[in-house]
Every structure is written in structure tokens, then in C-alpha cells.
C-alpha positions in Angstrom: 24.3 20.6 21.0 26.7 23.5 20.7 26.8 24.2 25.1 30.1 26.9 24.7 31.9 29.1 21.8 35.3 30.7 21.5 35.8 32.9 19.5 36.9 36.3 18.0 34.0 39.2 17.8 33.2 40.0 14.1 30.1 42.1 14.4 28.1 43.5 16.8 24.4 44.3 16.0 22.2 44.4 19.2 21.0 41.6 20.1 22.8 39.8 17.5 26.4 38.7 17.2 28.8 37.4 14.8 31.6 35.2 16.1 34.4 33.6 13.9 35.3 30.3 15.6 39.0 28.5 13.7 37.1 30.6 10.8 33.5 29.3 11.5 31.1 32.6 11.5 28.1 31.8 13.9 25.7 34.1 14.6 24.7 34.0 18.1 21.5 36.1 19.5 21.8 37.6 23.5 20.6 39.8 25.6 21.9 43.4 26.1 23.8 42.6 29.4 25.8 40.1 28.0 25.4 42.0 24.4 27.5 45.0 26.7 29.5 42.8 28.6 31.2 41.4 25.1 34.5 42.7 23.9 34.4 45.1 21.2 35.2 43.5 17.3 38.2 42.0 17.0 39.0 41.0 20.0 38.4 36.9 21.7 35.1 35.9 23.7 33.5 32.9 25.3 30.1 32.7 25.5 27.9 30.2 27.4 25.2 29.0 24.7 21.7 27.4 24.1 20.8 26.0 20.9 17.1 26.2 19.7 16.6 23.5 16.8 12.5 24.1 14.9 11.1 23.2 11.8 12.1 26.7 10.0 15.0 27.8 12.1 18.4 26.5 14.0 18.9 29.8 16.3 21.9 30.1 19.0 21.5 32.0 21.9 24.8 33.5 24.1 25.0 34.1 27.7 28.1 35.6 29.1 27.6 33.7 32.7 26.1 30.3 33.6 23.3 31.8 35.4 21.6 33.9 32.8 21.5 30.8 30.8 19.7 29.1 33.4 17.3 31.4 33.9 16.7 31.2 30.2 16.4 27.6 30.5 13.6 28.0 33.0 11.9 30.8 31.0 11.2 28.8 28.2 9.6 26.3 30.1 7.2 28.5 30.9 3.9 28.0 28.7 3.9 31.0 26.0 7.5 31.9 26.5 9.7 31.4 23.3 13.5 32.0 23.0 13.5 35.6 22.4 10.7 36.4 25.4 12.8 34.9 27.6 15.8 36.9 25.8 13.6 40.1 26.0 12.8 39.5 29.5 16.5 38.8 30.4 17.2 42.5 28.6 14.6 43.6 30.7 15.6 43.2 33.8 18.6 41.1 36.0 18.1 37.7 37.4 17.7 39.3 40.9 15.1 41.9 39.6 13.2 39.5 37.9 13.2 36.4 41.2 12.3 39.8 43.1 9.0 40.1 40.9 7.9 36.7 41.3 8.6 36.4 45.1 6.0 39.3 45.5 3.6 38.3 43.0 4.7 41.7 40.8 2.6 40.8 37.7 2.5 44.9 37.2 5.9 45.3 36.6 6.8 42.0 34.0 3.6 43.2 31.9 6.0 46.7 31.3 8.7 44.3 29.3 8.2 44.0 25.4 5.8 40.3 25.2 4.5 40.3 28.0 0.7 40.3 28.2 -1.5 39.8 32.0 -1.9 36.1 31.6 1.9 35.3 30.3 3.4 37.4 33.4 0.8 35.5 36.1 2.1 32.4 34.3 5.7 33.2 35.0 4.8 34.4 38.6 3.2 31.1 39.6 5.5 28.5 37.1 8.5 30.2 37.9 7.9 30.4 42.1 10.3 27.2 42.4 12.3 27.9 40.6 13.8 31.5 42.3 16.3 29.7 44.4 17.8 28.5 41.7 17.6 31.9 39.5 19.1 33.4 42.6 22.0 31.5 43.3 22.9 31.9 39.5 22.5 35.7 39.5 25.8 37.2 39.0 27.3 40.4 39.5 27.7 43.5 37.7 29.1 43.1 33.6 31.8 45.4 32.1 30.4 48.6 30.3 30.6 49.2 27.1 33.0 51.2 25.3 32.0 55.3 24.5 29.7 54.9 20.8 29.3 59.2 19.1 25.9 58.4 19.4 24.5 56.6 21.9 20.6 57.7 22.3 20.4 56.1 18.4 21.9 53.3 19.4 20.0 52.9 22.6 17.0 53.2 20.4 18.2 50.5 17.9 18.6 47.8 20.7 15.1 48.3 22.0 13.3 48.1 18.6 15.3 45.1 18.6 14.2 43.6 21.6 10.2 44.1 20.6 9.6 48.1 21.8 7.8 49.6 18.9 9.9 52.6 17.8 8.2 56.0 19.5 8.1 53.9 22.3 12.0 53.1 22.2 12.5 57.0 21.4 10.1 57.9 24.5 12.1 56.0 26.7 15.1 57.1 25.8 14.7 60.8 25.7 13.2 60.3 28.9 16.0 58.9 30.1 19.3 61.1 28.7 20.7 62.6 31.4 24.7 64.1 31.6 25.3 61.5 34.4 24.7 59.2 31.2 27.9 58.3 29.1 27.4 54.8 27.1 24.7 53.3 25.2 24.2 50.6 28.2 23.9 53.0 30.6 21.1 54.5 28.6 19.4 51.6 28.0 19.4 50.5 31.1 17.9 54.0 32.6 15.2 53.4 29.8 14.1 50.0 30.8 14.2 51.0 34.4 11.9 53.9 34.4 9.1 51.7 32.8 9.9 48.7 35.2 9.5 51.7 38.2 6.9 53.6 36.2 
């Protein structure tokens, strides 16, 4: 089991990172929250990890905060929720927002996340109810902002597509969220996801 990695960021392309750990390159899948908290290429980072072994693949998921990994581990125990869907949920809302949905039996908000249907949302609400205390205890504050990129709209669209949104939906979400107050891809993605959840 690989529980933690400390190394240098070699590549960043949401939702993938490539870390150099003493000469070995580790491919790590991350949520958007973690992606934007990770420093620039060439800098050092420490990630808490969860290793998934399947018949056809070995996948490493990374998290900037322990609370995010704890929620991920709870989510993948829910019937019908795989690691990639769990990552999409973590990218679409914070741990505290997710806990609020569970508290309020808010299935309508959960189904707006990519890949989450009504039955899965209902299962999430029921099965996660007992674990919400753990989620809230593990939830952390805001993560570091990303450095400004030249074409933030394009970066935001690519990240949303990687999360499972259709290209045309990602483009609409980004165009609706664009404003003068937004100066980074992170802010734009958060605004786009928030507009989906608050609809």
C-alpha cells in the first residue's frame, strides 16, 4: 500500500499529476481541489495517497489534505460509486457542502455532478448519513490558489471534460461563469461548478 508520496511535480494536466520521487515517476489522479493546491512544475509536494488495484489497472489517487482522502475512502464504499466517480464528487463540491447535502437529503444537488444518477445520489444520502461526522471533522479550509494561466477558459473547460462533463456542457458552464472578478482557472472552474450545484 502506498499511503504518501513526497516528490517533485513533473507534469500537471487535470486530473493527472506526474511526480518524480527519487527518480521514479508516479502518475497520480487528483481532484480539482488538490490539483489547484499543488505547486508549479519543478516544485516539491507531499500528497496523501490511496492505491487501487484492479484486474486491468493499478491506480494511484492523491490528496492534498487527509480529510479529502478520508471522504474519498468513505465514498468508494458506497455501492455503485467507483474511485473516478468519487474523485468527480470531490471536484464538484467541498466536504462540508457534501455533508450538507447528506444532512438535508439533497438528492437534486448531487445528481448535477457528472456520473451521479438519482439512484446513486439516494444511496449516497442514505449510506453516508452515519459518516457525515467523520467528513466534517476531516474537512479543511481553503486550499492554495493556482498561478494564473494565459487561457483560463480553455484550461477550465479541459478540467471539466476530464471530470466527465460533455464538451458542449463544459463550454456552456464556463461561458456562464466568466466574469471580471475571475482571474484564474481555479476560480472559473469553482464558479462553473457552483452554478451547476445552485441551479
